[in-house]
C-alpha positions as CSV (number, residue, x, y, z in Angstrom):
1,X,-13.3,13.7,35.5
2,X,-13.7,11.2,38.3
3,X,-14.5,7.5,38.2
4,X,-18.2,6.9,38.5
5,X,-17.6,3.8,40.7
6,X,-14.8,4.8,43.1
7,X,-14.2,8.5,42.7
8,X,-10.6,8.2,41.5
9,X,-9.3,10.0,38.5
10,X,-11.0,8.5,35.4
11,X,-8.8,7.3,32.5
12,X,-11.3,5.4,30.4
13,X,-14.2,7.5,28.9
14,X,-16.9,5.7,27.0
15,X,-19.9,7.4,25.3
16,X,-22.8,5.5,23.7
17,X,-25.7,6.8,21.7
18,X,-28.8,4.6,21.6
19,X,-32.0,5.7,20.1
20,X,-31.0,9.3,20.3
21,X,-30.1,9.3,24.0
22,X,-26.4,9.6,24.9
23,X,-24.8,7.8,27.8
24,X,-21.4,8.5,29.2
25,X,-19.3,6.3,31.4
26,X,-16.1,7.5,33.1
27,X,-13.9,4.9,34.9
28,X,-10.5,4.6,36.4
29,X,-8.1,2.0,35.0
30,X,-8.7,-0.7,37.7
31,X,-12.5,-0.3,37.5
32,X,-12.4,-0.4,33.7
33,X,-10.4,-3.7,33.9
34,X,-12.8,-5.2,36.3
35,X,-15.7,-4.3,34.0
36,X,-13.7,-5.7,31.0
37,X,-13.6,-2.4,29.3
38,X,-9.8,-1.8,29.3
39,X,-6.9,-3.8,27.9
40,X,-5.0,-5.8,30.5
41,X,-1.8,-4.3,31.8
42,X,1.3,-5.2,29.8
43,X,3.9,-7.3,31.6
44,X,6.0,-5.3,34.1
45,X,9.4,-4.0,33.0
46,X,8.5,-4.5,29.4
47,X,10.2,-2.4,26.8
48,X,8.2,0.4,25.1
49,X,8.3,-1.4,21.8
50,X,6.8,-4.5,23.4
51,X,4.0,-2.4,25.0
52,X,3.2,-0.8,21.6
53,X,3.2,-4.1,19.9
54,X,0.9,-5.6,22.5
55,X,-1.5,-2.7,22.2
56,X,-1.5,-2.7,18.4
57,X,-2.2,-6.5,18.2
58,X,-4.9,-6.2,20.8
59,X,-6.5,-3.3,19.1
60,X,-6.4,-4.2,15.4
61,X,-5.4,-7.9,15.2
62,X,-2.3,-10.0,14.5
63,X,-2.0,-9.3,10.7
64,X,-1.9,-5.5,11.2
65,X,0.5,-6.1,14.1
66,X,2.8,-8.0,11.8
67,X,2.5,-5.2,9.2
68,X,3.3,-2.6,11.8
69,X,6.6,-4.4,12.6
70,X,7.4,-5.1,8.9
71,X,10.3,-3.2,7.3
72,X,11.8,-3.3,3.9
73,X,15.1,-5.3,3.8
74,X,16.6,-2.8,1.3
75,X,15.7,0.7,2.4
76,X,14.7,-0.1,6.0
77,X,11.4,1.8,5.8
78,X,8.6,0.4,8.0
79,X,5.0,0.0,7.0
80,X,4.0,2.5,9.7
81,X,6.4,5.1,8.2
82,X,4.6,4.6,4.9
83,X,1.2,5.0,6.5
84,X,2.2,8.2,8.2
85,X,4.2,9.7,5.3
86,X,2.2,8.3,2.4
87,X,5.3,7.4,0.4
88,X,7.2,4.2,-0.2
89,X,11.0,4.2,0.2
90,X,12.0,2.0,-2.7
91,X,10.5,-0.3,-5.4
92,X,11.0,-3.3,-3.1
93,X,8.5,-1.9,-0.7
94,X,5.7,-3.0,-3.0
95,X,6.6,-6.6,-2.3
96,X,7.6,-6.1,1.3
97,X,4.3,-4.5,2.2
98,X,2.0,-6.3,-0.3
99,X,-0.4,-7.6,2.3
100,X,-1.1,-4.1,3.5
101,X,-0.9,-2.3,0.2
102,X,-3.3,-4.4,-1.8
103,X,-6.4,-3.5,0.4
104,X,-5.4,0.1,0.2
105,X,-5.1,0.0,-3.6
106,X,-8.4,-1.8,-3.9
107,X,-10.1,0.7,-1.7
108,X,-8.7,3.7,-3.5
109,X,-9.1,2.5,-7.1
110,X,-11.6,-0.3,-7.0
111,X,-9.2,-2.9,-8.3
112,X,-5.6,-4.0,-7.7
113,X,-4.7,-4.3,-11.4
114,X,-4.3,-1.3,-13.8
115,X,-6.2,-1.7,-17.0
116,X,-5.8,1.8,-18.5
117,X,-6.8,3.2,-21.8
118,X,-5.0,3.8,-25.1
119,X,-5.3,7.0,-27.2
120,X,-7.9,6.5,-30.0
121,X,-5.5,7.4,-32.8
122,X,-2.8,5.1,-31.5
123,X,-2.1,2.1,-33.7
124,X,-2.5,-1.1,-31.8
125,X,0.8,-2.8,-30.6
126,X,2.4,-4.8,-33.4
127,X,0.4,-3.1,-36.1
128,X,2.6,-0.1,-36.7
129,X,4.3,-0.1,-40.1
130,X,7.4,1.3,-38.5
131,X,7.7,-1.6,-36.1
132,X,7.2,-4.2,-38.9
133,X,9.8,-2.4,-41.0
134,X,12.3,-2.4,-38.1
135,X,11.7,-6.1,-37.5
136,X,12.2,-6.9,-41.2
137,X,15.4,-4.7,-41.2
138,X,16.8,-6.7,-38.2
139,X,16.0,-10.0,-40.0
140,X,17.7,-8.8,-43.2
141,X,20.8,-7.7,-41.4
142,X,20.9,-11.0,-39.5
143,X,20.7,-12.9,-42.9
144,X,23.3,-10.5,-44.3
145,X,20.9,-9.4,-47.1
146,X,22.3,-5.8,-47.2
147,X,20.5,-4.7,-50.3
148,X,17.1,-5.5,-48.7
149,X,18.3,-3.9,-45.5
150,X,19.3,-0.7,-47.4
151,X,15.8,-0.5,-49.0
152,X,14.1,-1.1,-45.6
153,X,16.3,1.6,-44.1
154,X,15.3,4.1,-46.7
155,X,11.6,3.2,-46.2
156,X,12.0,3.8,-42.5
157,X,13.7,7.2,-43.1
158,X,10.9,8.2,-45.5
159,X,8.2,7.2,-42.9
160,X,10.0,9.2,-40.2
161,X,10.2,12.3,-42.5
162,X,6.4,12.0,-43.3
163,X,5.6,12.3,-39.6
């Protein structure tokens, strides 16, 4: 394609659909910059990393640019590696990439906190007779009431056998 203004090779291609009609605009780099449709050139002799950072920040904003450069201090994985691979490198990544992970979790699950469900037949926490017996057994042993501890131990064994 050639530039519609100066006939050089076009590097910027825009298409716009308004009310069902489609318009296309093909411009070379200099003409696109003059029209304000292309990012400014990065500084000369800049390292590739600086050019990529410059383009990321310009395209998606400073916060995402910071996330793109963020890496885990423990495993060294970057946020961009997580985005391309879909897996975190270590448990510390949840904290290292929290600003980028929370919006993803909210989008995928509708919330950032897991509520979950319990099985219907499950006894609520702290209400299980076995848990109460074990707590009483520990208290009896701590008080050195070994007769009560033996009785509680036998009750626990009987309860386990009944299951």
